[in-house]
C-alpha positions as CSV (number, residue, x, y, z in Angstrom):
1,M,0.0,0.0,0.0
2,A,2.8,2.4,0.9
3,T,4.6,1.5,-2.4
4,S,1.4,2.2,-4.3
5,L,1.0,5.5,-2.6
6,L,4.6,6.5,-3.5
7,L,4.1,5.5,-7.1
8,L,0.9,7.6,-7.2
9,L,2.7,10.6,-5.7
10,D,5.5,10.1,-8.3
11,D,2.9,10.0,-11.1
12,I,1.3,13.1,-9.8
13,A,4.6,14.9,-9.5
14,T,5.5,13.9,-13.1
15,V,2.2,15.2,-14.4
16,L,2.6,18.5,-12.5
17,D,6.1,18.9,-13.8
18,D,4.9,18.3,-17.4
19,V,2.1,20.9,-16.8
20,S,4.6,23.4,-15.3
21,V,7.0,23.0,-18.3
22,L,4.2,23.2,-20.9
23,T,2.6,26.2,-19.2
24,K,5.9,28.1,-19.4
25,V,6.3,27.2,-23.0
26,A,2.7,28.2,-23.8
27,A,3.1,31.5,-21.8
28,K,6.2,32.4,-23.9
29,K,4.4,31.6,-27.2
30,T,1.4,33.7,-26.2
31,A,3.4,36.6,-24.7
32,G,3.2,38.5,-28.0
33,V,-0.6,38.3,-28.0
34,L,-0.6,39.3,-24.4
35,G,1.0,42.6,-25.2
36,D,-1.6,43.3,-27.8
37,D,-4.4,42.2,-25.5
38,L,-3.1,44.5,-22.8
39,A,-2.8,47.5,-25.1
40,L,-6.2,47.1,-26.7
41,N,-8.1,46.6,-23.5
42,A,-6.3,49.5,-21.8
43,Q,-7.3,51.7,-24.7
44,Q,-10.9,50.3,-24.6
45,V,-11.5,51.4,-21.0
46,T,-9.7,54.8,-21.1
47,G,-12.0,57.8,-21.4
48,V,-14.4,56.3,-18.8
49,R,-15.0,58.7,-15.9
50,T,-12.5,58.2,-13.1
51,E,-14.9,56.7,-10.5
52,R,-16.1,54.1,-13.0
53,E,-12.8,52.9,-14.4
54,L,-12.3,50.0,-12.0
55,P,-15.9,48.7,-12.3
56,V,-15.6,48.8,-16.1
57,V,-12.3,46.8,-15.9
58,W,-14.0,44.3,-13.6
59,A,-17.0,43.9,-15.9
60,V,-14.7,43.3,-18.9
61,C,-12.7,40.8,-16.8
62,K,-15.8,38.9,-16.0
63,G,-16.7,38.8,-19.7
64,S,-13.2,37.5,-20.4
65,L,-13.6,34.7,-17.9
66,V,-16.9,33.7,-19.7
67,N,-15.1,33.8,-23.0
68,K,-12.4,31.4,-21.8
69,A,-15.0,29.2,-20.2
70,I,-16.4,28.7,-23.7
71,L,-13.1,28.5,-25.5
72,V,-11.3,26.0,-23.3
73,P,-13.9,23.2,-23.6
74,A,-14.1,23.9,-27.4
75,A,-10.3,23.7,-27.7
76,L,-10.2,20.4,-25.7
77,A,-13.0,19.0,-27.9
78,I,-11.0,19.9,-31.1
79,G,-7.8,18.5,-29.6
80,T,-9.5,15.2,-28.7
81,W,-11.7,14.5,-31.7
82,L,-10.4,16.8,-34.5
83,P,-6.7,17.1,-33.9
84,W,-6.0,17.7,-37.6
85,L,-7.9,21.0,-37.2
86,V,-5.4,22.5,-34.8
87,T,-2.9,23.6,-37.4
88,P,-5.5,25.2,-39.8
89,L,-7.1,27.0,-36.9
90,L,-3.7,28.3,-35.8
91,M,-3.0,29.5,-39.4
92,V,-6.4,31.3,-39.5
93,G,-5.7,32.9,-36.1
94,G,-2.2,33.9,-37.3
95,A,-3.6,35.4,-40.5
96,F,-6.3,37.3,-38.5
97,L,-3.6,38.7,-36.2
98,C,-1.7,39.9,-39.2
99,F,-4.9,41.4,-40.7
100,E,-5.6,43.3,-37.5
101,G,-2.1,44.7,-37.5
102,A,-2.4,45.8,-41.1
103,E,-5.8,47.3,-40.4
104,K,-4.5,49.3,-37.5
105,L,-1.6,50.7,-39.6
106,A,-3.9,51.5,-42.5
107,H,-6.5,53.2,-40.3
108,K,-3.8,55.3,-38.7
109,F,-1.7,56.3,-41.7
110,L,-4.1,55.9,-44.7
111,H,-7.2,57.1,-43.0
112,K,-5.7,59.7,-40.6
113,K,-8.5,62.2,-40.8
114,E,-11.2,59.5,-40.0
115,H,-9.1,58.3,-37.1
116,E,-8.8,61.8,-35.7
117,A,-12.5,62.4,-36.2
118,D,-13.4,59.2,-34.3
119,T,-11.1,60.2,-31.4
120,A,-12.6,63.7,-31.2
121,R,-16.2,62.3,-31.3
122,H,-15.4,59.9,-28.5
123,Q,-13.8,62.6,-26.3
124,Q,-16.8,64.9,-26.9
125,A,-19.3,62.2,-25.9
126,V,-17.5,61.4,-22.7
127,A,-17.2,65.1,-21.7
128,D,-20.9,65.8,-22.5
129,T,-23.0,65.6,-19.3
130,A,-26.2,65.0,-21.4
131,V,-24.8,61.7,-22.7
132,D,-26.0,58.6,-21.0
133,V,-22.9,57.4,-19.2
134,V,-24.3,53.9,-18.5
135,A,-25.0,53.4,-22.2
136,V,-21.5,54.5,-23.1
137,E,-20.1,52.2,-20.5
138,K,-22.1,49.2,-21.8
139,D,-20.9,49.9,-25.4
140,K,-17.3,50.0,-24.2
141,I,-17.7,46.8,-22.2
142,K,-19.3,45.0,-25.1
143,G,-16.6,46.2,-27.5
144,A,-13.8,45.2,-25.0
145,V,-15.4,41.7,-24.4
146,R,-15.6,41.1,-28.2
147,T,-12.0,42.1,-28.6
148,D,-11.1,39.9,-25.7
149,F,-12.9,36.9,-27.3
150,I,-10.8,37.2,-30.5
151,L,-7.5,37.5,-28.7
152,S,-8.4,34.8,-26.1
153,A,-9.2,32.5,-29.0
154,E,-5.8,33.1,-30.4
155,I,-4.1,32.5,-27.0
156,I,-6.1,29.3,-26.5
157,A,-5.3,28.1,-30.0
158,I,-1.6,28.7,-29.6
159,T,-1.7,26.9,-26.2
160,L,-3.6,24.0,-27.8
161,G,-0.9,23.7,-30.4
162,T,1.8,23.5,-27.6
163,V,0.0,20.7,-25.7
164,Q,-1.2,18.7,-28.7
165,G,-0.4,15.0,-28.2
166,Q,-0.2,15.3,-24.4
167,P,-2.6,13.4,-22.1
168,F,-6.1,15.0,-21.6
169,T,-5.4,16.0,-18.0
170,T,-2.2,17.8,-19.0
171,Q,-4.0,19.6,-21.8
172,L,-6.8,20.6,-19.4
173,S,-4.4,21.8,-16.7
174,V,-2.3,23.9,-19.1
175,L,-5.3,25.4,-20.9
176,V,-7.0,26.4,-17.7
177,G,-3.8,27.6,-16.2
178,I,-3.0,29.8,-19.2
179,A,-6.6,31.1,-19.3
180,L,-6.5,32.2,-15.6
181,I,-2.9,33.6,-15.7
182,M,-3.6,35.6,-18.8
183,T,-6.9,37.0,-17.5
184,V,-5.6,37.9,-14.1
185,G,-2.4,39.3,-15.6
186,V,-4.0,41.4,-18.4
187,Y,-6.8,42.9,-16.3
188,G,-4.6,43.4,-13.2
189,L,-2.2,45.4,-15.4
190,V,-5.1,47.2,-17.2
191,A,-6.5,48.3,-13.8
192,G,-3.0,49.5,-12.8
193,I,-2.5,51.4,-16.1
194,V,-5.9,53.2,-16.1
195,K,-5.3,54.4,-12.5
196,L,-1.8,55.6,-13.1
197,D,-3.0,59.2,-13.6
198,D,-4.8,59.1,-10.3
199,L,-1.7,57.9,-8.6
200,G,0.4,60.6,-10.2
201,L,-2.2,63.2,-9.2
202,Y,-2.2,62.0,-5.6
203,L,1.6,62.0,-5.3
204,S,1.9,65.4,-7.0
205,Q,-0.2,66.9,-4.2
206,R,1.9,65.5,-1.3
207,A,4.1,67.6,0.9
208,S,7.3,65.7,0.0
209,A,9.2,67.2,-2.8
210,F,10.3,63.7,-3.9
211,A,6.6,62.5,-4.0
212,R,5.6,65.6,-6.0
213,G,8.4,65.0,-8.5
214,L,7.5,61.3,-8.8
215,G,3.8,62.2,-9.3
216,R,4.6,64.7,-12.0
217,G,6.8,62.1,-13.7
218,I,4.0,59.5,-13.6
219,L,1.6,62.0,-15.1
220,A,4.0,62.8,-17.9
221,A,4.9,59.1,-18.5
222,A,1.3,57.7,-18.5
223,P,0.4,58.8,-22.1
224,W,3.7,57.6,-23.4
225,L,3.2,54.3,-21.8
226,M,-0.2,53.9,-23.6
227,K,1.5,54.8,-26.9
228,G,4.3,52.4,-26.2
229,L,1.9,49.6,-25.5
230,S,0.0,50.3,-28.7
231,V,3.2,50.2,-30.8
232,A,4.3,47.0,-29.0
233,G,0.9,45.5,-29.5
234,T,0.9,46.2,-33.2
235,A,4.5,44.8,-33.6
236,A,3.4,41.7,-31.6
237,M,0.6,41.1,-34.1
238,F,3.0,40.8,-37.0
239,L,5.7,38.9,-35.0
240,V,3.3,36.3,-33.5
241,G,1.0,36.1,-36.5
242,G,3.9,35.8,-38.9
243,G,5.6,33.2,-36.7
244,I,2.4,31.1,-36.7
245,L,2.2,31.3,-40.5
246,V,6.0,30.5,-40.9
247,H,5.8,27.4,-38.6
248,G,2.5,26.4,-40.3
249,V,4.6,25.5,-43.4
250,P,7.0,23.0,-41.9
251,A,9.6,23.1,-44.7
252,F,9.8,26.9,-44.5
253,G,9.7,27.0,-40.7
254,H,12.6,24.5,-40.4
255,A,14.6,26.4,-43.0
256,V,14.2,29.6,-41.0
257,E,15.1,27.8,-37.7
258,D,18.2,26.2,-39.3
259,W,19.4,29.5,-40.7
260,A,18.9,31.2,-37.3
261,K,20.9,28.4,-35.5
262,A,23.6,28.5,-38.1
263,T,23.9,32.3,-37.8
264,G,23.7,32.1,-34.0
265,G,23.7,34.9,-31.4
266,V,21.7,38.1,-31.6
267,F,21.8,38.3,-35.4
268,G,20.2,34.8,-35.7
269,T,17.4,35.7,-33.3
270,L,16.8,39.2,-34.9
271,G,16.9,37.6,-38.4
272,S,14.3,35.0,-37.4
273,M,12.1,37.7,-35.9
274,G,12.6,39.8,-39.0
275,V,11.4,37.0,-41.3
276,N,8.3,36.4,-39.0
277,A,7.5,40.2,-39.0
278,A,8.0,40.5,-42.8
279,I,5.7,37.4,-43.5
280,G,3.2,38.8,-41.0
281,L,3.2,42.3,-42.7
282,V,2.8,40.8,-46.2
283,A,0.1,38.4,-45.1
284,G,-1.8,41.1,-43.2
285,A,-1.6,43.5,-46.3
286,V,-2.9,40.7,-48.6
287,V,-5.8,39.8,-46.3
288,L,-6.7,43.5,-45.8
289,A,-6.7,44.0,-49.5
290,V,-9.0,41.0,-50.0
291,V,-11.4,42.2,-47.2
292,E,-11.5,45.8,-48.7
293,L,-12.2,44.4,-52.2
294,V,-15.0,42.2,-50.9
295,G,-16.4,45.1,-49.0
296,K,-16.4,47.3,-52.1
297,L,-18.0,44.6,-54.2
298,R,-20.8,44.1,-51.7
299,G,-21.3,47.9,-51.5
300,K,-21.7,48.0,-55.3
301,K,-24.2,45.1,-55.3
302,A,-26.2,46.8,-52.5
303,A,-26.3,50.0,-54.5
304,H,-27.7,48.2,-57.5
């Protein structure tokens, strides 16, 4: 009996070790999507009135947990009964990430006036006391939860690709672990980011010269942090999406890996990342062009 118990404990320890290793691998692979998730959700909840920022973040966080409660069982079902579907789903997710990145760049640089007009309308709506704040909040929450569903699906799909072929319990543990870690991590950081200005204001009004200086520094840095997150998120779209597409074609993926290993060091790593980013940028531009073309054709048909 004692021997059986020791064997059972050894098996449990082995499983937990596998789960720990695979969770770390999955976390590294999904880190790029995490940066984009963080940037997009922080942008979604900015502009909400100060006293409502944390309740809105919490509402979106609950929506994110519901999203993952749907996505994790769906991923397990696919991994169990339709394992051949994992790679195509990853490729679709990668292409969509690249499309989102290309769309963001196009909207910002090719439709600059529209982008500025949208921003101005949003700021005016938030400042207007006649506007129904609850309705604005609900719209923001719905938009953020929709965004979260897409990015969560990409995170779960990448994680599923990492644990493919592992025992069911290991797959379940890793998927649930990543889902919880990403949700707590993203929305904990979002809550911190949206309250940075309040912290800066509080410190800037203290008696201590050091606290006042720190507060002014935080107030000055907060907008730049948001811009930095946005840039990092866009870059992550191309790097992660392009990386998925590159590795989805085994011959090409192995060729890139072999070249990076042969080159070695920083140049090999940067070169591999450059290939992923370039593939992601090209793929995103192609998908965006197709989507725009289909939209125009539908518009013409509707006009007729």
